[in-house]
C-alpha atoms as a printed R data frame, in Angstrom:
    type eleno elety resid chain resno       x       y       z
1   ATOM     1    CA   MET     A     1 112.165  80.391 127.259
2   ATOM     2    CA   PRO     A     2 108.960  82.495 126.155
3   ATOM     3    CA   SER     A     3 105.763  81.061 126.126
4   ATOM     4    CA   ALA     A     4 103.992  80.101 123.740
5   ATOM     5    CA   THR     A     5 101.622  82.883 124.636
6   ATOM     6    CA   THR     A     6 104.218  85.390 124.436
7   ATOM     7    CA   LYS     A     7 105.340  84.537 120.829
8   ATOM     8    CA   ASN     A     8 101.955  84.601 119.659
9   ATOM     9    CA   GLU     A     9 101.577  88.155 121.019
10  ATOM    10    CA   ARG     A    10 104.479  89.266 119.265
11  ATOM    11    CA   GLU     A    11 103.934  87.719 116.186
12  ATOM    12    CA   ARG     A    12 100.760  89.615 116.502
13  ATOM    13    CA   CYS     A    13 102.301  92.774 117.184
14  ATOM    14    CA   ALA     A    14 104.686  92.404 114.074
15  ATOM    15    CA   ALA     A    15 101.750  91.569 111.881
16  ATOM    16    CA   LEU     A    16 100.090  95.059 113.285
17  ATOM    17    CA   LEU     A    17 103.160  97.092 112.452
18  ATOM    18    CA   TRP     A    18 103.483  95.427 109.457
19  ATOM    19    CA   LEU     A    19  99.971  96.430 108.080
20  ATOM    20    CA   ALA     A    20 100.092  99.939 109.403
21  ATOM    21    CA   ALA     A    21 103.529 100.694 107.531
22  ATOM    22    CA   PHE     A    22 101.642  99.152 104.463
23  ATOM    23    CA   ALA     A    23  98.956 101.117 104.763
24  ATOM    24    CA   LEU     A    24 100.816 104.608 105.452
25  ATOM    25    CA   ALA     A    25 102.790 103.712 102.335
26  ATOM    26    CA   ALA     A    26  99.753 103.427 100.343
27  ATOM    27    CA   ILE     A    27  98.068 106.312 101.430
28  ATOM    28    CA   ASN     A    28 101.014 108.202 100.636
29  ATOM    29    CA   LEU     A    29 101.262 106.618  96.581
30  ATOM    30    CA   ARG     A    30  97.736 108.464  96.067
31  ATOM    31    CA   ALA     A    31  97.168 111.399  98.218
32  ATOM    32    CA   PRO     A    32  99.663 113.774  96.881
33  ATOM    33    CA   ILE     A    33  98.542 113.210  93.208
34  ATOM    34    CA   VAL     A    34  95.121 114.698  93.995
35  ATOM    35    CA   VAL     A    35  96.022 117.241  96.543
36  ATOM    36    CA   ILE     A    36  96.975 119.490  94.280
37  ATOM    37    CA   GLY     A    37  93.875 119.448  91.875
38  ATOM    38    CA   PRO     A    38  91.364 121.097  94.235
39  ATOM    39    CA   VAL     A    39  93.258 123.989  94.718
40  ATOM    40    CA   LEU     A    40  94.710 125.054  91.122
41  ATOM    41    CA   ASP     A    41  92.670 127.820  90.777
42  ATOM    42    CA   PRO     A    42  94.327 129.870  93.924
43  ATOM    43    CA   ILE     A    43  97.849 128.409  92.448
44  ATOM    44    CA   MET     A    44  97.378 129.788  89.272
45  ATOM    45    CA   ALA     A    45  96.223 132.905  90.818
46  ATOM    46    CA   GLY     A    46  99.172 133.316  93.388
47  ATOM    47    CA   LEU     A    47 102.035 132.458  90.954
48  ATOM    48    CA   ALA     A    48 100.321 134.075  88.093
49  ATOM    49    CA   ILE     A    49 100.789 131.243  85.773
50  ATOM    50    CA   SER     A    50  99.107 129.466  82.953
51  ATOM    51    CA   ALA     A    51  96.606 126.607  82.716
52  ATOM    52    CA   GLY     A    52  98.789 124.928  80.544
53  ATOM    53    CA   ALA     A    53 101.895 125.740  82.882
54  ATOM    54    CA   ALA     A    54  99.596 124.588  85.751
55  ATOM    55    CA   SER     A    55  98.767 121.313  84.057
56  ATOM    56    CA   LEU     A    56 102.232 120.176  84.757
57  ATOM    57    CA   LEU     A    57 101.546 119.931  88.391
58  ATOM    58    CA   THR     A    58  99.135 117.247  87.955
59  ATOM    59    CA   THR     A    59  99.259 115.489  84.449
60  ATOM    60    CA   GLY     A    60 103.056 115.632  85.024
61  ATOM    61    CA   MET     A    61 102.494 112.933  87.744
62  ATOM    62    CA   LEU     A    62 101.341 110.391  85.193
63  ATOM    63    CA   LEU     A    63 104.376 110.672  82.860
64  ATOM    64    CA   CYS     A    64 106.440 110.307  85.603
65  ATOM    65    CA   PHE     A    65 105.312 107.163  86.289
66  ATOM    66    CA   GLY     A    66 105.475 105.829  82.758
67  ATOM    67    CA   LEU     A    67 109.369 107.198  82.366
68  ATOM    68    CA   PHE     A    68 110.573 106.207  85.979
69  ATOM    69    CA   SER     A    69 108.990 102.749  86.777
70  ATOM    70    CA   PRO     A    70 111.453 100.676  84.951
71  ATOM    71    CA   LEU     A    71 114.301 101.773  87.415
72  ATOM    72    CA   ALA     A    72 112.249 100.402  90.325
73  ATOM    73    CA   PRO     A    73 113.371  96.965  89.706
74  ATOM    74    CA   GLY     A    74 116.812  97.765  89.601
75  ATOM    75    CA   LEU     A    75 116.859  99.423  92.962
76  ATOM    76    CA   ALA     A    76 114.679  97.141  94.590
77  ATOM    77    CA   ALA     A    77 117.817  94.476  93.104
78  ATOM    78    CA   ARG     A    78 120.471  96.961  94.582
79  ATOM    79    CA   LEU     A    79 118.993  98.107  97.607
80  ATOM    80    CA   GLY     A    80 116.836  95.249  99.059
81  ATOM    81    CA   LEU     A    81 112.838  95.892  98.740
82  ATOM    82    CA   ASP     A    82 112.389  97.499 102.238
83  ATOM    83    CA   ARG     A    83 115.453 100.059 101.928
84  ATOM    84    CA   ALA     A    84 114.126 100.536  98.435
85  ATOM    85    CA   ILE     A    85 110.319 101.300  99.784
86  ATOM    86    CA   ALA     A    86 112.327 103.785 102.467
87  ATOM    87    CA   ALA     A    87 113.951 105.280  99.651
88  ATOM    88    CA   ALA     A    88 111.061 105.722  97.482
89  ATOM    89    CA   LEU     A    89 108.610 107.188  99.974
90  ATOM    90    CA   THR     A    90 111.649 109.758 101.102
91  ATOM    91    CA   ALA     A    91 111.140 110.935  97.507
92  ATOM    92    CA   VAL     A    92 107.923 111.066  97.830
93  ATOM    93    CA   ALA     A    93 108.096 113.542 101.083
94  ATOM    94    CA   LEU     A    94 110.825 115.712  99.957
95  ATOM    95    CA   GLY     A    95 109.161 116.507  96.460
96  ATOM    96    CA   ALA     A    96 105.854 117.022  98.630
97  ATOM    97    CA   LEU     A    97 107.225 119.736 100.883
98  ATOM    98    CA   LEU     A    98 108.869 121.166  97.557
99  ATOM    99    CA   ARG     A    99 105.061 121.424  96.169
100 ATOM   100    CA   GLY     A   100 104.355 123.498  99.173
101 ATOM   101    CA   ILE     A   101 106.882 126.029  98.379
102 ATOM   102    CA   GLU     A   102 105.389 129.407  96.117
103 ATOM   103    CA   ASN     A   103 107.527 129.199  93.483
104 ATOM   104    CA   PHE     A   104 106.760 127.363  90.194
105 ATOM   105    CA   PRO     A   105 109.952 125.888  89.200
106 ATOM   106    CA   ILE     A   106 110.726 124.694  92.900
107 ATOM   107    CA   MET     A   107 107.048 123.236  92.660
108 ATOM   108    CA   LEU     A   108 107.783 121.450  89.360
109 ATOM   109    CA   ALA     A   109 110.741 120.037  90.635
110 ATOM   110    CA   GLY     A   110 108.948 118.702  93.366
111 ATOM   111    CA   THR     A   111 106.639 117.274  91.303
112 ATOM   112    CA   LEU     A   112 108.997 115.026  89.376
113 ATOM   113    CA   LEU     A   113 110.811 114.273  92.819
114 ATOM   114    CA   THR     A   114 107.304 113.170  94.034
115 ATOM   115    CA   GLY     A   115 106.225 111.180  90.713
116 ATOM   116    CA   LEU     A   116 109.700 109.354  90.872
117 ATOM   117    CA   GLY     A   117 108.913 108.305  94.386
118 ATOM   118    CA   ILE     A   118 105.417 107.130  93.583
119 ATOM   119    CA   ALA     A   119 106.477 105.332  90.085
120 ATOM   120    CA   CYS     A   120 108.658 103.241  91.978
121 ATOM   121    CA   GLY     A   121 106.686 102.905  95.270
122 ATOM   122    CA   ASN     A   122 103.516 101.412  92.706
123 ATOM   123    CA   VAL     A   123 106.165  99.198  91.515
124 ATOM   124    CA   PHE     A   124 107.175  97.867  94.701
125 ATOM   125    CA   MET     A   125 104.006  97.296  96.983
126 ATOM   126    CA   PRO     A   126 102.966  94.273  94.909
127 ATOM   127    CA   SER     A   127 106.479  92.516  95.190
128 ATOM   128    CA   LEU     A   128 106.038  93.080  98.965
129 ATOM   129    CA   VAL     A   129 102.749  91.367  99.147
130 ATOM   130    CA   LYS     A   130 104.229  88.491  97.441
131 ATOM   131    CA   ARG     A   131 107.215  88.306  99.424
132 ATOM   132    CA   ASP     A   132 105.226  88.648 102.750
133 ATOM   133    CA   ARG     A   133 101.432  88.422 102.408
134 ATOM   134    CA   SER     A   134 101.569  85.705  99.583
135 ATOM   135    CA   GLU     A   135  99.154  83.618 102.092
136 ATOM   136    CA   LYS     A   136  96.647  86.522 102.153
137 ATOM   137    CA   LEU     A   137  97.091  87.651  98.655
138 ATOM   138    CA   GLY     A   138  93.919  88.542  97.728
139 ATOM   139    CA   GLN     A   139  93.000  90.512 101.140
140 ATOM   140    CA   THR     A   140  95.951  92.478 101.361
141 ATOM   141    CA   MET     A   141  95.879  93.609  97.665
142 ATOM   142    CA   GLY     A   142  92.253  94.598  98.072
143 ATOM   143    CA   LEU     A   143  93.352  96.456 101.337
144 ATOM   144    CA   TYR     A   144  96.049  98.065  99.074
145 ATOM   145    CA   THR     A   145  93.633  99.446  96.475
146 ATOM   146    CA   VAL     A   146  90.963 100.694  99.070
147 ATOM   147    CA   ILE     A   147  93.648 102.465 101.259
148 ATOM   148    CA   MET     A   148  94.705 104.146  98.129
149 ATOM   149    CA   GLY     A   149  91.188 105.216  97.036
150 ATOM   150    CA   ILE     A   150  90.537 106.541 100.721
151 ATOM   151    CA   GLY     A   151  93.891 108.384 100.866
152 ATOM   152    CA   ALA     A   152  92.926 109.831  97.379
153 ATOM   153    CA   THR     A   153  89.201 110.518  98.499
154 ATOM   154    CA   LEU     A   154  90.670 112.184 101.639
155 ATOM   155    CA   ALA     A   155  93.211 114.459 100.060
156 ATOM   156    CA   ALA     A   156  90.842 115.927  97.844
157 ATOM   157    CA   ALA     A   157  87.906 116.354  99.966
158 ATOM   158    CA   SER     A   158  89.889 118.158 102.711
159 ATOM   159    CA   ALA     A   159  92.106 120.142 100.448
160 ATOM   160    CA   VAL     A   160  89.792 123.423  99.699
161 ATOM   161    CA   PRO     A   161  88.545 123.395 103.904
162 ATOM   162    CA   LEU     A   162  92.023 123.273 104.900
163 ATOM   163    CA   MET     A   163  92.919 126.223 102.239
164 ATOM   164    CA   ARG     A   164  90.508 128.329 103.813
165 ATOM   165    CA   ILE     A   165  91.583 126.986 107.474
166 ATOM   166    CA   GLY     A   166  95.243 128.246 106.610
167 ATOM   167    CA   GLU     A   167  94.078 130.880 104.225
168 ATOM   168    CA   SER     A   168  96.873 129.443 101.856
169 ATOM   169    CA   TRP     A   169  96.824 126.750  99.440
170 ATOM   170    CA   THR     A   170 100.082 125.615 100.993
171 ATOM   171    CA   LEU     A   171  98.778 124.437 104.116
172 ATOM   172    CA   PRO     A   172  96.911 121.094 102.295
173 ATOM   173    CA   VAL     A   173  99.964 120.316 100.419
174 ATOM   174    CA   ARG     A   174 102.233 120.649 103.352
175 ATOM   175    CA   LEU     A   175 100.066 118.652 105.776
176 ATOM   176    CA   TRP     A   176 100.309 115.838 103.316
177 ATOM   177    CA   ALA     A   177 104.253 116.426 103.004
178 ATOM   178    CA   GLY     A   178 104.311 115.827 106.749
179 ATOM   179    CA   LEU     A   179 102.451 112.622 107.049
180 ATOM   180    CA   ALA     A   180 104.828 111.632 103.849
181 ATOM   181    CA   LEU     A   181 107.819 112.476 105.801
182 ATOM   182    CA   VAL     A   182 106.495 110.214 108.744
183 ATOM   183    CA   THR     A   183 105.809 107.685 106.501
184 ATOM   184    CA   ALA     A   184 109.356 107.401 105.362
185 ATOM   185    CA   LEU     A   185 111.018 107.599 108.743
186 ATOM   186    CA   SER     A   186 108.991 104.758 109.730
187 ATOM   187    CA   TRP     A   187 110.030 102.605 106.799
188 ATOM   188    CA   TRP     A   188 113.650 103.655 107.209
189 ATOM   189    CA   TRP     A   189 113.304 102.358 110.890
190 ATOM   190    CA   LEU     A   190 111.923  99.057 109.656
191 ATOM   191    CA   ALA     A   191 114.575  98.984 106.559
192 ATOM   192    CA   ARG     A   192 116.999  98.681 109.442
193 ATOM   193    CA   ARG     A   193 115.774  95.572 110.984
194 ATOM   194    CA   ALA     A   194 115.329  93.780 107.990
195 ATOM   195    CA   PRO     A   195 117.864  91.369 106.474
196 ATOM   196    CA   ALA     A   196 120.308  92.758 104.243
197 ATOM   197    CA   GLU     A   197 119.429  91.366 100.416
198 ATOM   198    CA   GLY     A   198 121.902  91.017  97.645
199 ATOM   199    CA   SER     A   199 121.513  91.986  94.280
200 ATOM   200    CA   THR     A   200 119.620  89.649  92.001
201 ATOM   201    CA   GLY     A   201 121.794  90.957  88.989
202 ATOM   202    CA   PRO     A   202 120.042  90.327  85.638
203 ATOM   203    CA   ARG     A   203 116.683  89.463  87.451
204 ATOM   204    CA   GLY     A   204 116.360  92.898  88.215
205 ATOM   205    CA   ARG     A   205 115.988  93.599  84.426
206 ATOM   206    CA   ILE     A   206 112.699  94.245  82.750
207 ATOM   207    CA   THR     A   207 114.312  93.080  79.403
208 ATOM   208    CA   ALA     A   208 113.971  89.935  80.556
209 ATOM   209    CA   LEU     A   209 110.286  89.913  80.317
210 ATOM   210    CA   LEU     A   210 109.775  91.124  76.945
211 ATOM   211    CA   GLY     A   211 109.652  87.606  75.299
212 ATOM   212    CA   SER     A   212 106.611  86.649  77.828
213 ATOM   213    CA   SER     A   213 103.115  86.740  75.866
214 ATOM   214    CA   VAL     A   214 101.815  86.654  79.842
215 ATOM   215    CA   ALA     A   215 103.858  89.783  80.616
216 ATOM   216    CA   TRP     A   216 102.768  91.988  77.565
217 ATOM   217    CA   SER     A   217  99.133  90.872  78.113
218 ATOM   218    CA   LEU     A   218  99.129  92.123  81.138
219 ATOM   219    CA   THR     A   219 100.863  95.517  80.072
220 ATOM   220    CA   LEU     A   220  97.871  95.951  77.891
221 ATOM   221    CA   PHE     A   221  95.289  95.529  80.224
222 ATOM   222    CA   MET     A   222  96.997  97.669  82.931
223 ATOM   223    CA   GLY     A   223  97.413 100.288  80.189
224 ATOM   224    CA   LEU     A   224  93.817 100.381  78.279
225 ATOM   225    CA   GLN     A   225  92.362 100.219  81.930
226 ATOM   226    CA   SER     A   226  94.445 103.328  83.157
227 ATOM   227    CA   LEU     A   227  93.560 104.906  79.918
228 ATOM   228    CA   GLY     A   228  89.798 104.603  80.049
229 ATOM   229    CA   PHE     A   229  89.981 105.781  83.725
230 ATOM   230    CA   TYR     A   230  92.140 108.837  83.596
231 ATOM   231    CA   THR     A   231  90.256 109.848  80.352
232 ATOM   232    CA   LEU     A   232  86.972 109.728  82.025
233 ATOM   233    CA   GLN     A   233  88.208 111.339  85.008
234 ATOM   234    CA   THR     A   234  89.461 114.420  82.755
235 ATOM   235    CA   TRP     A   235  86.320 114.498  80.434
236 ATOM   236    CA   LEU     A   236  83.226 113.023  82.124
237 ATOM   237    CA   PRO     A   237  81.750 116.306  83.403
238 ATOM   238    CA   ALA     A   238  82.085 117.861  80.091
239 ATOM   239    CA   VAL     A   239  80.391 114.723  78.236
240 ATOM   240    CA   ALA     A   240  77.414 114.875  81.062
241 ATOM   241    CA   THR     A   241  76.905 118.592  80.991
242 ATOM   242    CA   ALA     A   242  76.678 118.657  77.164
243 ATOM   243    CA   ALA     A   243  73.913 116.011  77.530
244 ATOM   244    CA   GLY     A   244  72.391 117.982  79.834
245 ATOM   245    CA   VAL     A   245  73.383 117.271  83.318
246 ATOM   246    CA   SER     A   246  74.018 120.188  85.625
247 ATOM   247    CA   GLN     A   247  77.660 120.765  86.701
248 ATOM   248    CA   ALA     A   248  76.634 119.696  90.134
249 ATOM   249    CA   GLY     A   249  75.418 116.461  88.631
250 ATOM   250    CA   ALA     A   250  78.447 115.995  86.897
251 ATOM   251    CA   GLY     A   251  80.502 116.483  89.778
252 ATOM   252    CA   THR     A   252  78.621 113.884  91.539
253 ATOM   253    CA   MET     A   253  79.037 111.664  89.054
254 ATOM   254    CA   LEU     A   254  82.725 112.003  89.185
255 ATOM   255    CA   SER     A   255  82.559 111.663  93.019
256 ATOM   256    CA   LEU     A   256  80.506 108.347  92.516
257 ATOM   257    CA   ILE     A   257  83.100 106.759  90.230
258 ATOM   258    CA   ASN     A   258  85.613 107.566  92.887
259 ATOM   259    CA   LEU     A   259  83.809 106.428  95.841
260 ATOM   260    CA   THR     A   260  82.328 103.131  94.261
261 ATOM   261    CA   SER     A   261  85.777 101.784  93.009
262 ATOM   262    CA   ILE     A   262  86.770 101.779  96.299
263 ATOM   263    CA   PRO     A   263  84.749  98.660  97.716
264 ATOM   264    CA   ALA     A   264  84.711  97.134  93.918
265 ATOM   265    CA   SER     A   265  88.348  97.306  93.954
266 ATOM   266    CA   TYR     A   266  88.355  94.918  97.561
267 ATOM   267    CA   VAL     A   267  86.331  92.431  96.230
268 ATOM   268    CA   ILE     A   268  87.539  92.127  92.878
269 ATOM   269    CA   ALA     A   269  91.084  91.352  94.648
270 ATOM   270    CA   ARG     A   270  89.790  88.761  96.945
271 ATOM   271    CA   SER     A   271  88.060  87.311  94.137
272 ATOM   272    CA   ALA     A   272  90.580  87.175  91.742
273 ATOM   273    CA   ALA     A   273  93.121  85.299  94.036
274 ATOM   274    CA   ARG     A   274  90.245  82.855  94.940
275 ATOM   275    CA   SER     A   275  88.725  82.150  91.813
276 ATOM   276    CA   HIS     A   276  89.620  79.054  89.319
277 ATOM   277    CA   HIS     A   277  87.784  81.243  86.278
278 ATOM   278    CA   PRO     A   278  89.070  84.782  86.427
279 ATOM   279    CA   GLY     A   279  88.223  85.159  83.141
280 ATOM   280    CA   ARG     A   280  84.593  85.370  84.547
281 ATOM   281    CA   LEU     A   281  85.475  88.508  86.534
282 ATOM   282    CA   VAL     A   282  87.361  90.449  83.385
283 ATOM   283    CA   LEU     A   283  83.824  89.684  81.437
284 ATOM   284    CA   GLY     A   284  81.704  91.132  84.099
285 ATOM   285    CA   LEU     A   285  83.850  94.152  84.551
286 ATOM   286    CA   CYS     A   286  83.944  94.870  80.918
287 ATOM   287    CA   ALA     A   287  80.444  94.228  80.465
288 ATOM   288    CA   LEU     A   288  79.456  97.313  83.340
289 ATOM   289    CA   ILE     A   289  81.860  99.780  82.031
290 ATOM   290    CA   ALA     A   290  80.410  98.806  78.262
291 ATOM   291    CA   MET     A   291  76.949  99.433  79.600
292 ATOM   292    CA   ALA     A   292  77.821 102.639  81.316
293 ATOM   293    CA   LEU     A   293  79.598 103.902  78.030
294 ATOM   294    CA   VAL     A   294  76.779 103.156  75.845
295 ATOM   295    CA   GLY     A   295  74.163 104.651  78.483
296 ATOM   296    CA   LEU     A   296  76.189 107.673  78.184
297 ATOM   297    CA   MET     A   297  75.671 107.943  74.198
298 ATOM   298    CA   VAL     A   298  71.729 106.974  74.312
299 ATOM   299    CA   ALA     A   299  70.373 107.933  77.770
300 ATOM   300    CA   PRO     A   300  72.970 110.151  79.889
301 ATOM   301    CA   THR     A   301  70.133 112.238  81.555
302 ATOM   302    CA   PRO     A   302  67.857 110.005  83.259
303 ATOM   303    CA   LEU     A   303  70.233 107.341  84.868
304 ATOM   304    CA   SER     A   304  73.498 109.379  85.049
305 ATOM   305    CA   LEU     A   305  74.206 108.299  88.386
306 ATOM   306    CA   LEU     A   306  73.306 104.523  87.543
307 ATOM   307    CA   TRP     A   307  76.257 104.675  84.894
308 ATOM   308    CA   ALA     A   308  78.655 106.394  87.231
309 ATOM   309    CA   VAL     A   309  78.060 103.629  89.780
310 ATOM   310    CA   MET     A   310  78.703 101.040  86.833
311 ATOM   311    CA   LEU     A   311  81.832 103.037  85.727
312 ATOM   312    CA   GLY     A   312  83.225 103.403  89.258
313 ATOM   313    CA   ALA     A   313  82.618  99.527  89.922
314 ATOM   314    CA   GLY     A   314  84.053  98.234  86.284
315 ATOM   315    CA   GLN     A   315  86.883 100.738  86.278
316 ATOM   316    CA   GLY     A   316  88.078  99.938  90.063
317 ATOM   317    CA   GLY     A   317  87.791  96.179  90.013
318 ATOM   318    CA   SER     A   318  90.031  96.407  86.621
319 ATOM   319    CA   PHE     A   319  92.609  98.427  88.327
320 ATOM   320    CA   SER     A   320  92.539  95.810  91.337
321 ATOM   321    CA   PHE     A   321  92.314  93.029  88.818
322 ATOM   322    CA   ALA     A   322  95.598  94.289  87.216
323 ATOM   323    CA   LEU     A   323  97.449  94.572  90.383
324 ATOM   324    CA   THR     A   324  96.285  91.241  91.828
325 ATOM   325    CA   MET     A   325  97.222  89.084  88.872
326 ATOM   326    CA   ILE     A   326 100.893  90.702  89.024
327 ATOM   327    CA   VAL     A   327 101.418  88.837  91.819
328 ATOM   328    CA   LEU     A   328  99.469  85.835  90.911
329 ATOM   329    CA   ARG     A   329 101.404  85.346  87.674
330 ATOM   330    CA   THR     A   330 104.895  85.741  89.230
331 ATOM   331    CA   ARG     A   331 106.869  83.113  91.382
332 ATOM   332    CA   ARG     A   332 109.020  85.252  93.349
333 ATOM   333    CA   ALA     A   333 108.791  88.675  94.689
334 ATOM   334    CA   GLN     A   334 111.633  90.001  92.363
335 ATOM   335    CA   HIS     A   335 109.438  89.118  89.128
336 ATOM   336    CA   ALA     A   336 106.406  90.904  90.961
337 ATOM   337    CA   ALA     A   337 108.333  93.797  90.860
338 ATOM   338    CA   MET     A   338 109.673  93.414  86.833
339 ATOM   339    CA   LEU     A   339 106.451  92.862  85.826
340 ATOM   340    CA   SER     A   340 104.769  95.599  87.793
341 ATOM   341    CA   GLY     A   341 107.550  97.648  86.726
342 ATOM   342    CA   MET     A   342 106.902  96.656  82.714
343 ATOM   343    CA   SER     A   343 103.201  96.889  83.229
344 ATOM   344    CA   GLN     A   344 102.808 100.111  84.848
345 ATOM   345    CA   SER     A   345 105.616 102.129  82.767
346 ATOM   346    CA   LEU     A   346 104.336 101.468  79.622
347 ATOM   347    CA   GLY     A   347 100.790 101.100  80.798
348 ATOM   348    CA   TYR     A   348 100.832 104.943  81.977
349 ATOM   349    CA   LEU     A   349 102.398 105.968  79.186
350 ATOM   350    CA   MET     A   350  99.848 104.426  77.105
351 ATOM   351    CA   ALA     A   351  97.198 106.027  79.565
352 ATOM   352    CA   ALA     A   352  98.745 109.486  79.134
353 ATOM   353    CA   GLY     A   353  97.340 109.952  75.640
354 ATOM   354    CA   GLY     A   354  93.662 109.059  76.328
355 ATOM   355    CA   PRO     A   355  92.572 112.276  77.424
356 ATOM   356    CA   LEU     A   356  94.472 114.242  74.457
357 ATOM   357    CA   LEU     A   357  92.719 111.509  71.811
358 ATOM   358    CA   PHE     A   358  89.535 111.906  73.319
359 ATOM   359    CA   GLY     A   359  89.583 115.711  73.497
360 ATOM   360    CA   ALA     A   360  90.721 115.768  69.909
361 ATOM   361    CA   LEU     A   361  88.029 113.491  68.411
362 ATOM   362    CA   HIS     A   362  85.491 116.011  69.886
363 ATOM   363    CA   GLY     A   363  87.371 118.986  68.517
364 ATOM   364    CA   VAL     A   364  87.110 117.262  64.984
365 ATOM   365    CA   SER     A   365  83.791 115.808  65.035
366 ATOM   366    CA   GLY     A   366  81.720 118.461  67.417
367 ATOM   367    CA   SER     A   367  80.207 115.168  69.526
368 ATOM   368    CA   TRP     A   368  81.492 113.341  71.995
369 ATOM   369    CA   GLN     A   369  79.827 109.912  70.480
370 ATOM   370    CA   PRO     A   370  83.114 109.596  68.171
371 ATOM   371    CA   SER     A   371  85.000 109.276  71.291
372 ATOM   372    CA   LEU     A   372  82.822 107.522  73.281
373 ATOM   373    CA   MET     A   373  82.760 104.904  70.559
374 ATOM   374    CA   LEU     A   374  86.592 104.562  70.656
375 ATOM   375    CA   LEU     A   375  86.538 103.787  74.346
376 ATOM   376    CA   LEU     A   376  83.892 101.179  73.499
377 ATOM   377    CA   GLY     A   377  86.614  99.728  71.083
378 ATOM   378    CA   LEU     A   378  89.691  99.999  73.361
379 ATOM   379    CA   LEU     A   379  87.298  97.912  76.107
380 ATOM   380    CA   ALA     A   380  87.131  95.345  73.821
381 ATOM   381    CA   VAL     A   381  91.157  95.072  73.313
382 ATOM   382    CA   GLN     A   382  91.159  95.383  77.240
383 ATOM   383    CA   MET     A   383  88.652  92.775  77.663
384 ATOM   384    CA   SER     A   384  90.397  90.328  75.042
385 ATOM   385    CA   ALA     A   385  93.993  91.254  76.933
386 ATOM   386    CA   GLY     A   386  92.264  90.309  80.095
387 ATOM   387    CA   LEU     A   387  91.035  86.683  79.340
388 ATOM   388    CA   LEU     A   388  94.583  85.991  78.258
389 ATOM   389    CA   ILE     A   389  95.759  86.809  81.845
390 ATOM   390    CA   ALA     A   390  93.019  84.941  83.307
391 ATOM   391    CA   ARG     A   391  94.580  81.483  81.762
392 ATOM   392    CA   PRO     A   392  96.707  79.917  84.118
393 ATOM   393    CA   ARG     A   393 100.094  80.517  83.041
394 ATOM   394    CA   MET     A   394 103.190  82.002  84.848
395 ATOM   395    CA   VAL     A   395 105.393  85.061  83.407
396 ATOM   396    CA   ALA     A   396 108.370  83.131  81.688
397 ATOM   397    CA   LEU     A   397 111.525  85.186  82.094
398 ATOM   398    CA   ARG     A   398 114.606  84.912  79.991
399 ATOM   399    CA   GLU     A   399 118.475  86.139  80.841
400 ATOM   400    CA   ALA     A   400 119.231  89.330  79.695
């Protein structure tokens, strides 16, 4: 009979193996999105494509998230969660390999395949935490958002140096594709060891959530926080330079937003899981974003770095809060997958229109002030939705 010490060692090894696989999956749900951006100019030059065509390799991902996320709960219901994650990571790996081929139609097909995999993976991860780490929910969701942020930062920062080393933009893309392939293989190995899961039938359908006010509040919050984040990721450098900030300073602002969001996301996830009054977190996060937006309008130059830090903390924390609430407001792992699919699908479709509307308002008015005012107005709606989510209510499902 194995001793208690041997049993404890096996449990620790199993926990470490789970965390390693979890971390690898989280990295591969963000790094492939951003690795293309820093080398987009060489891609355009090498393939002789326009900026509009090249943008499909980056912004096309966002549309994939919105279109493909509803498929994920049904896939998990049919395959079982572990096998579904392995399948999603396989799609990410194969798509990433295609994106490393110097042919635009093939790269575009790879973008769609990678987008499909990431869209499904985004839905599965909160469900995985609900199933396997519900006793450490805040800590694990915080770790998830931190690892995604680190993966995105590493992919963006290493892309150009790796391109110079390999004398081709394909090297960084292929290296991250290789990591995705290793991750997919590791998850297939884990899935073989996991017990088989039967179909959950109607419970895998997102339509069962359409009558839930909690689900709609979370979807609205997720969509508006994503809209604000991706809009400023696209337009903040232009807003800052128009106000007198140097191009280098505008780039530093963008870097600070992303760096600040990493610790903020961890702190907010743990706080949301422990707090008896999560509405206070919503108020604090939205206040940070609001002060930063007002700061960009009235005093953009002298305190530009402060506004960037506040935006990073507010937006990173809001994203983490939304993901944590997906787990907290559902009773079962499959329900978490359904809520994740609904909120991320509609949320990312909502977010995709943000940069376009923000730029269009500037084109009509000739000023960035109306565009920033729009974000402030939408932030008020986001705060209201967040306060509704903060109420201690669980998602109600109806049979489809």
